[in-house]
C-alpha positions in Angstrom: 3.3 -11.6 -7.5 1.6 -10.6 -4.3 3.3 -9.6 -1.0 1.5 -9.4 2.3 2.3 -8.0 5.7 0.1 -9.1 8.6 -0.5 -6.6 11.4 -2.5 -7.1 14.6 -3.4 -3.3 14.7 -6.7 -3.2 12.9 -7.5 0.3 14.2 -5.4 2.1 11.7 -5.3 1.7 8.0 -2.3 2.9 5.9 -3.0 5.9 3.7 -1.1 8.1 1.4 -0.3 11.4 3.0 1.4 14.6 2.1 4.9 14.9 3.7 7.2 17.8 4.0 10.7 17.9 2.6 12.4 17.7 6.0 10.2 14.9 7.4 12.0 11.6 7.8 8.9 9.3 7.5 5.8 9.0 5.5 7.2 8.1 2.1 7.1 4.3 2.2 3.5 4.0 0.9 4.3 6.4 -1.9 7.1 4.1 -3.0 4.8 1.1 -2.9 2.1 2.9 -4.9 4.7 4.0 -7.5 6.4 0.6 -7.9 3.5 -1.8 -7.6 0.6 -2.6 -9.9 -1.8 -2.3 -6.9 -2.0 -2.3 -3.1 -4.6 -2.3 -0.4 -5.7 -3.4 3.1 -7.8 -6.4 4.1 -9.3 -6.6 7.6 -9.0 -10.0 9.3 -10.3 -11.4 12.6 -6.7 -10.9 13.9 -6.1 -7.4 12.6 -5.3 -6.5 9.0 -3.2 -7.5 6.0 -1.5 -4.8 4.0 -0.7 -6.1 0.5 0.9 -5.0 -2.8 1.3 -6.7 -6.1 4.1 -6.6 -8.6 3.8 -7.5 -12.3 6.0 -10.2 -13.5 7.2 -10.7 -17.1 7.4 -14.5 -16.9 9.4 -17.2 -15.2 12.4 -15.9 -13.2 15.7 -16.8 -14.8 18.8 -16.4 -12.7 21.5 -14.9 -15.0 24.2 -16.2 -12.6 22.9 -19.7 -12.3 25.8 -21.2 -14.3 28.5 -19.2 -12.5 
């Protein structure tokens, strides 16, 4: 499954960076990289699209559908 976030700011691309233990920001992309099967950035005429993909194991079945 692919997820996309559209951003009008084409000047900056997301990048993994080293963060200190007391910093409050900078970890989001590390989580995306760890949990996803891939991620990247695509430039568009209106800015950029940041995307990530998650592997799926098959059709989604809601365990609580009958409740």
